[in-house]
VEXDREN-2710 file (C-alpha; in Angstrom, 1 decimal):
% VEXDREN-2710
k/r/px/py/pz
1/MET/193.1/-120.7/-14.3
2/THR/190.9/-123.9/-14.9
3/ALA/189.0/-124.2/-18.3
4/CYS/185.4/-123.5/-16.7
5/GLU/187.4/-120.0/-16.0
6/LEU/189.0/-119.5/-19.2
7/PHE/185.5/-120.1/-20.9
8/PHE/183.9/-117.3/-18.7
9/ASP/186.7/-115.0/-19.2
10/ALA/186.7/-115.5/-23.0
11/ILE/182.5/-115.0/-22.7
12/ARG/183.2/-111.5/-20.3
13/ARG/185.8/-110.4/-23.0
14/GLY/183.5/-110.9/-25.7
15/ASP/186.3/-113.5/-27.4
16/THR/184.2/-115.6/-29.5
17/ARG/187.1/-117.3/-31.2
18/HIS/188.3/-118.6/-28.3
19/VAL/184.9/-119.7/-26.9
20/ARG/184.5/-121.6/-30.1
21/LEU/187.8/-123.6/-29.4
22/LEU/187.6/-124.4/-25.9
23/LEU/183.6/-125.5/-26.8
24/GLN/185.6/-127.8/-29.5
25/GLN/187.6/-129.1/-26.8
26/ASP/184.9/-130.0/-24.4
27/ALA/181.4/-129.3/-25.3
28/GLY/180.5/-129.7/-21.8
29/LEU/181.8/-126.5/-21.2
30/ALA/178.3/-124.9/-22.6
31/ALA/176.9/-126.6/-19.7
32/SER/179.1/-125.2/-17.2
33/ARG/178.6/-122.5/-14.4
34/ASP/180.7/-119.9/-12.6
35/ALA/181.6/-119.8/-8.8
36/THR/178.2/-118.1/-7.9
37/GLY/176.5/-120.8/-9.9
38/VAL/175.3/-118.7/-13.0
39/SER/174.9/-120.4/-16.2
40/ALA/177.3/-120.0/-19.1
41/LEU/174.5/-118.7/-21.1
42/LEU/173.4/-116.8/-18.8
43/PHE/176.6/-114.9/-18.0
44/ALA/176.6/-114.2/-22.1
45/CYS/173.2/-113.1/-21.3
46/TYR/174.4/-110.6/-19.0
47/ASN/177.3/-109.4/-20.9
48/ARG/174.8/-109.0/-23.9
49/ARG/177.2/-111.6/-26.5
50/ARG/174.7/-111.9/-28.9
51/GLU/176.8/-114.4/-31.0
52/MET/177.8/-116.5/-27.6
53/ILE/174.3/-116.7/-26.2
54/GLU/172.8/-118.2/-29.9
55/LEU/176.0/-120.6/-30.0
56/LEU/175.6/-121.6/-26.6
57/ALA/171.7/-121.9/-26.7
58/ASP/172.0/-124.3/-29.8
59/THR/175.1/-126.3/-28.0
60/LEU/173.1/-127.3/-24.8
61/PRO/170.6/-130.0/-24.9
62/ALA/168.3/-128.3/-23.5
63/LEU/167.9/-124.8/-21.7
64/ASP/166.3/-124.7/-18.4
65/LEU/163.5/-121.8/-17.5
66/PHE/165.5/-118.8/-17.0
67/GLU/167.9/-119.6/-20.0
68/ALA/164.7/-120.1/-22.1
69/THR/163.2/-116.8/-20.5
70/ALA/166.1/-114.7/-21.2
71/VAL/166.9/-116.2/-25.0
72/GLY/163.1/-115.9/-25.8
73/ARG/162.1/-119.4/-26.5
74/LEU/158.4/-119.5/-26.1
75/ASP/157.6/-123.2/-26.6
76/ARG/160.6/-124.1/-23.7
77/VAL/159.2/-122.0/-21.6
78/THR/155.7/-123.1/-22.5
79/ALA/156.7/-126.5/-21.8
80/LEU/158.5/-126.5/-18.7
81/LEU/155.6/-124.5/-17.0
82/ALA/152.9/-127.1/-18.1
83/GLU/155.3/-129.7/-16.8
84/ASP/155.3/-127.9/-13.0
85/ALA/154.1/-124.4/-12.7
86/SER/155.7/-123.5/-9.5
87/ARG/159.4/-123.0/-11.5
88/ALA/157.6/-119.6/-12.3
89/ARG/158.2/-118.6/-9.0
90/ALA/161.5/-120.3/-8.7
91/PHE/164.9/-118.4/-8.2
92/THR/168.5/-118.7/-10.0
93/PRO/171.3/-119.2/-7.9
94/ASP/172.2/-115.1/-7.9
95/GLY/168.7/-114.2/-6.8
96/PHE/166.6/-113.5/-9.7
97/THR/163.4/-115.0/-10.9
98/ALA/162.5/-115.7/-14.5
99/LEU/159.9/-112.8/-14.5
100/HIS/163.3/-110.5/-13.9
101/TYR/164.5/-111.9/-17.0
102/ALA/161.7/-111.6/-19.0
103/ALA/161.4/-107.9/-17.8
104/PHE/164.9/-107.1/-18.6
105/PHE/165.3/-108.5/-21.9
106/GLY/162.0/-107.4/-23.5
107/GLN/159.7/-110.6/-23.5
108/PRO/156.2/-109.7/-23.5
109/GLU/154.9/-113.2/-24.2
110/LEU/157.2/-114.6/-21.8
111/ALA/156.3/-112.1/-19.3
112/ALA/152.7/-113.0/-19.8
113/ALA/153.3/-116.6/-19.7
114/LEU/155.1/-116.5/-16.2
115/LEU/152.4/-114.5/-14.7
116/ALA/149.6/-116.8/-16.0
117/ALA/151.5/-119.6/-14.3
118/GLY/151.5/-117.9/-10.9
119/ALA/154.7/-115.5/-11.3
120/ASP/155.1/-112.9/-8.7
121/PRO/155.1/-109.2/-10.5
122/ASP/156.5/-108.1/-7.2
123/ALA/159.2/-110.9/-6.6
124/GLN/162.3/-108.9/-4.8
125/ALA/165.5/-110.1/-6.2
126/ARG/167.6/-112.1/-3.6
127/ASN/170.5/-110.1/-4.1
128/ALA/172.3/-106.4/-3.1
129/MET/170.2/-105.0/-6.2
130/GLN/166.5/-106.0/-4.6
131/VAL/165.2/-105.2/-8.0
132/ARG/161.3/-106.2/-8.9
133/PRO/160.5/-107.2/-12.5
134/LEU/159.2/-103.4/-12.7
135/HIS/162.3/-102.1/-11.9
136/SER/164.3/-104.7/-14.4
137/ALA/161.7/-104.0/-17.1
138/VAL/162.3/-100.0/-16.9
139/ALA/165.7/-100.1/-16.4
140/ALA/165.7/-101.8/-19.9
141/GLY/163.3/-99.4/-21.4
142/GLN/160.8/-102.3/-21.9
143/ARG/157.2/-100.5/-22.0
144/ALA/155.5/-103.7/-22.9
145/VAL/156.7/-105.3/-20.2
146/VAL/156.2/-102.2/-17.8
147/ALA/152.6/-101.9/-19.0
148/LEU/152.1/-105.6/-18.5
149/LEU/153.7/-105.7/-15.0
150/LEU/151.3/-102.7/-13.7
151/ARG/148.1/-104.2/-15.5
152/GLN/148.7/-107.5/-13.5
153/GLY/149.5/-105.3/-10.3
154/ALA/152.8/-104.7/-9.6
155/ASP/153.3/-101.8/-7.2
156/PRO/154.3/-98.8/-9.2
157/ASN/156.0/-97.4/-6.0
158/THR/158.1/-100.0/-5.1
159/ARG/161.8/-99.7/-4.5
160/GLN/165.4/-101.0/-5.2
161/GLN/168.7/-100.9/-4.0
162/GLY/169.3/-96.9/-3.2
163/GLY/165.8/-96.6/-2.3
164/TRP/164.8/-95.9/-6.3
165/THR/161.5/-96.3/-7.6
166/PRO/159.9/-96.8/-11.6
167/MET/159.3/-93.7/-11.8
168/GLN/162.9/-92.4/-11.1
169/GLY/164.1/-95.2/-13.6
170/ALA/161.7/-93.5/-16.4
171/ALA/162.6/-89.9/-15.4
172/HIS/166.5/-91.2/-15.6
173/LEU/166.0/-92.7/-19.0
174/GLY/163.6/-89.6/-20.2
175/ASP/160.8/-91.7/-21.6
176/ALA/157.9/-89.9/-21.3
177/GLU/155.4/-92.6/-22.3
178/MET/157.0/-94.9/-19.8
179/VAL/156.6/-92.0/-17.3
180/ARG/152.6/-91.2/-18.2
181/THR/152.1/-95.0/-17.5
182/LEU/153.5/-95.3/-14.3
183/LEU/151.5/-92.1/-13.8
184/ALA/148.2/-93.8/-15.0
185/HIS/148.6/-96.7/-12.6
186/GLY/149.3/-94.7/-9.0
187/ALA/153.0/-93.6/-9.4
188/ASP/153.9/-91.2/-6.9
189/ARG/156.0/-88.4/-8.4
190/ALA/157.0/-87.0/-4.7
191/VAL/158.9/-90.2/-3.7
192/ALA/162.8/-89.4/-3.2
193/ASN/165.1/-92.2/-3.3
194/ASP/168.1/-92.6/-0.8
195/GLU/169.9/-89.6/-1.9
196/GLY/166.8/-87.7/-1.3
197/LYS/166.2/-87.1/-5.4
198/THR/162.6/-87.1/-6.6
199/ALA/162.0/-88.3/-10.3
200/LEU/161.8/-84.5/-10.9
201/GLU/165.0/-83.9/-9.7
202/ILE/166.6/-86.6/-11.8
203/ALA/165.3/-85.4/-14.8
204/ARG/166.5/-82.2/-14.6
205/ALA/170.1/-83.2/-13.4
206/ASP/169.8/-85.8/-16.3
207/GLY/169.0/-83.0/-19.1
208/HIS/165.4/-84.8/-19.8
209/LEU/163.8/-81.1/-19.6
210/HIS/161.2/-82.4/-21.8
211/LEU/159.8/-84.3/-18.2
212/LEU/159.3/-81.8/-15.8
213/ASP/156.0/-80.8/-16.5
214/LEU/155.0/-84.2/-16.1
215/LEU/156.6/-84.6/-12.9
216/ARG/156.0/-81.6/-11.6
217/LEU/153.4/-82.0/-8.6
218/ASP/151.4/-79.7/-9.6
219/GLY/151.4/-81.2/-13.0
END
């Protein structure tokens, strides 16, 4: 394996000692990217390696917009958007916008800044997942970002891979507050995913009985 491959493998495995050792040997690895173009810092975020995220963020001379959003660096995000607001609509090599990261990693202030700069609240990921920021926020249980995106016009009935809607995602989580928020913004309880399952059926199958009255069509 190359040094870069060893580095990403250590991040994936959560081997902080090895990551530190490799950085001591070559600090430039902090700015490396994997074969798909994903940066080491974002890869650490994907794998929820908190200690490594902080180490890499502190090692890098500067974070790009995607990295800064994922780790919650509001000052850096604000500065980058002030330089070029079109960055708010850019995509990573693996197909996500910065707003997807703000949604998934629970950064409502950054989501608001990105939206103010022109980020598309309904931007579809350019990969097989086909998620919009709203799907990302729902999947991660980020209620504040869900509410913000809906207020900014995000489609409550948009579909991702497998035909899943935000409502079905909220039902899967068993999150009654999120379900109510989606309903208040026009989410359709009757929509089925590609397997023919509605939010009601998903909630029932996952044992979230407290949602059944909310999700019944006559509810």
